[in-house]
N, C-alpha and C positions, 0 to 999 in steps of 0.2 A: 524432442524437447519435452519439457515437463511443466505442467501448469496446475496450480491449486487455487481454489476459491474458498474464502471464508466469509460468512455473513454473521453479524451479531447486532444486538441492540444494547446501547448503554442503559442498563437498568438501574444504575445507582444515581440517577439524575433527579433532582427536585429543585424547586426554586431557591432553596437555601444554599446549595453548593455549586451553583453555576457562576463561573467567572465571567462577568459581563464584558470585561476587556477582551476576552477571547471571542465572545459572540460577535463583536464588531469587526473582527479580523475577517479577511477573505478566507475561503476554505483553503486555498493554496498556502497562505501565510500560516494558517492554523496547523497544517500537517506536513509541509515540505521537509522541515528539518528532521522530524521524527521518522519519516519514511526513509530519508537518506541515511540516517543513523542506523536504522534497523537493517538495511541492506549491507551497509559497511561492516556491521557487527558479524555478518555471516560470510560474505565474500569480499575479496580484495583484488587489486591488480595482479597479485601473484597467484591467485586461485586458478587452477587449470581445470577445464571441463572434465568431469569424471561421472559417467552415467550412473555409477553406483552411489554417488553422493548427492546427485541433483535432487532427488526426492526429499532427502533430509534438508537440504538447503532451502527449498521453496517452503517447506513446512515451517522451518525456523524463521524465515523472513516474514511469512504471513502471521505467525504467532507473535513475533516481536513487534510488528506494526500494530496488531490488534491490541496487544497489552498496552502499548504506549497510547493508543487512541482511547482506551477505557480510562486511563489515568487522567485524561483531559476532562472527564465528567461533563461532556457536552450533551445537549439534548438532541442526539442524532442516532440514526441507525447507520451502520457502516458495512461496506462490502470491500473486501481486500482480495486482490488477484495478483499472483506472482507467476511469471513465466521465465524460465531459464532455458536457453537453447545454445547448442554448440555453434560456435562461429566457424562455419565451413563453407560459406558462400551461398547456402540455400536461402531462399526467401521466406519471409513470414508476412502474411497479410492478415490484418484483423480489423474489425470495426465494432463500434458500440453505438447504440442509439438509446437515448434516454428521454423520457417525457417527465419533466420535473419542474419544481419551483426554482427558477433561475436566481431568485433573491436569496434563498437560504440553502439550497442544495449545491453540491459541488463535486468536482472530480480532480484528482491530481495524479499524474503519471511521472515516475522517475525511471529513467533508462540509464544503465551503465554498460559500457562496452569495454571488454578486456581482450587480451590477445586470443584466448580460446573460447570465450563465452560472452553472451549477452544476457543481461537480466533486466526485465521490465516489471516494475511493481506499480500497481494502480489502486488507488483508494477512492471509493465513492462515499460521500456523506449525505445523508438525507435527514433534514430537520424533522423532529417530531411535532 
């Protein structure tokens, strides 16, 4: 399987360009549609696992998610992780532990399973 992590901070944020309607949304509401769209833009139910393409796919998914997150112009730091693995019956066990502000920080995971592959994209958002 192949996994990539990206971390960045929204540096174009100031009090004048924050959409307060978005601030009141839950983190999941804020990012779920854009994460799902970024994954769908790269892989589909007809995509077949191909080890020579997986590295490109995870980079494109992470970059697509990060681009869409930066367009939100929210006062957050973001961490994006994408894992694509071949669906062949092998197990995958993973865990994450975070110590953060449960009022403003959040995490969203989107998992898609197709005939030959599984994609798991996770976004962490940490308020500034």
